[in-house]
C-alpha positions, -999 to +999 in steps of 0.1 A: -713-035+423-713-046+388-695-020+373-694-030+334-673-042+312-636-048+322-616-068+300-624-086+267-594-117+258-586-123+227-567-145+216-535-143+194-505-163+184-480-136+184-495-102+210-467-077+192-474-084+161-514-085+170-506-043+194-494-036+153-515-047+129-537-038+159-521+007+155-517+004+121-550-008+110-580+003+137-559+028+151-551+013+194-524+019+207-509-004+232-490+006+265-487-026+280-491-058+283-468-086+311-469-124+318-487-147+342-462-170+355-489-195+371-509-196+338-491-200+306-502-168+297-487-132+285-502-103+268-507-074+263-531-042+273-554-017+250-564+006+278-598+024+275-603+043+300-607+019+328-618-008+309-590-026+285-587-053+253-565-082+264-545-093+235-533-130+253-511-156+235-495-184+251-452-192+265-457-222+274-488-246+261-485-276+292-490-244+321-521-236+295-536-261+294-544-262+332-549-235+335-579-215+332-569-185+315-544-208+293-579-234+288-600-209+267-575-196+253-557-225+233-593-232+223-598-200+202-557-199+186-572-235+180-599-210+160-575-195+141-579-171+174-603-141+188-629-137+220-619-165+243-634-148+270-640-119+288-652-098+327-668-080+344-658-054+366-674-054+406-658-033+433-671-063+456-668-095+445-678-116+482-713-094+479-717-099+439-710-135+447-736-132+483-767-115+459-758-137+431-755-173+439-797-164+457-803-164+419-788-197+414-756-188+398-724-216+401-696-188+399-663-206+412-653-199+445-631-164+448-596-173+432-564-148+437-544-138+401-514-112+391-495-107+365-456-091+364-462-064+345-425-060+324-414-033+346-410-055+377-442-043+389-467-075+400-510-068+398-527-088+417-570-091+410-593-121+423-619-131+402-652-164+401-653-183+373-688-203+357-672-239+350-666-229+319-649-204+297-657-195+259-672-168+239-708-178+241-710-184+279-715-157+304-681-144+311-662-146+347-661-112+375-634-104+386-619-073+414-588-054+409-568-045+437-575-009+434-539+003+464-512-011+437-500-009+404-527+000+375-550+017+394-537+046+420-547+074+409-522+092+387-524+054+365-564+062+360-561+094+353-530+088+327-548+064+305-576+086+303-547+114+283-541+087+267-531+093+231-544+068+200-543+075+166-579+072+165-573+106+191-592+110+226-603+096+246-610+058+231-641+044+250-656+009+250-693+008+238-701-024+236-698-064+234-718-081+208-714-117+203-734-137+178-750-173+192-764-204+186-795-199+211-797-156+228-829-168+249-810-201+264-779-180+263-796-148+278-812-166+301-773-186+312-756-154+313-793-139+339-786-171+364-749-165+373-747-130+361-786-115+369-782-103+339-818-086+320-822-085+289-844-068+270-861-073+226-830-057+211-833-019+190-824-034+159-845-068+157-840-097+142-844-119+177-815-095+194-813-091+231-797-066+246-784-064+284-770-029+300-733-041+318-725-007+334-728+016+315-715-007+279-740-033+269-736-065+256-758-076+225-768-111+219-782-117+185-785-154+164-756-167+146-762-172+105-734-193+099-708-194+098-682-193+133-697-171+165-678-138+162-676-112+179-685-077+170-664-049+194-681-017+195-658+017+201-666+063+200-633+078+192-632+118+178-636+105+142-658+125+116-674+094+106-678+051+113-651+034+101-651-013+104-620-040+101-621-075+101-588-089+125-579-107+151-615-131+149-635-099+159-653-067+139-640-041+149-665-011+142-655+026+152-683+054+159-682+089+158-681+103+202-716+121+206-742+103+178-771+082+189 
């Protein structure tokens, strides 16, 4: 079953510097990270409960040029950084792949992955990806090894009490993408991932789809490069916005409509 948006991958030149900017200008604190030794990439993570933001950079370009994560990361860095791709969490990758292939999905066979954390703990997962990863292409599915690091009951409980400068808790509400053709993109996401879109209440030709507790919004790109809006909720008195790391950040007071 698709649980929700698992994480959002933001390509940056320096993950540590990007984490400092996000803490200073948005109020989000990075608390982890590590290296994808086989992919040529490394990251810092900003946890929002079981969802996270991944600030990813490249430590070995040759490896990255031939790895599934390195390729969209390098493409995004070539545009100055920003959204590279994103992921949807599943609790049963094999079951979902069987179901989605009936719909005509072109997701790959499961691929095993791992990351070595700074404390030496190895985090493992399996994923299935579409043929091409990019901001306006369908995301990949990921199933975490919940018996290993980062998914133990104690680590998940600690994330719920993580104190960001914004306060706690901070949660992801949704992801908004500017695309050239809303109908074509929504049909592609529907065929690949089984997402069902509806006209958005914001109008203007936008369409929304629910992904667990999160939403995906596709809106027509009016001008300029494709951009992403990351929508968060936090215990703050009034809405905040920022333009940072190639994305627009909107944080609204938790509990508002």
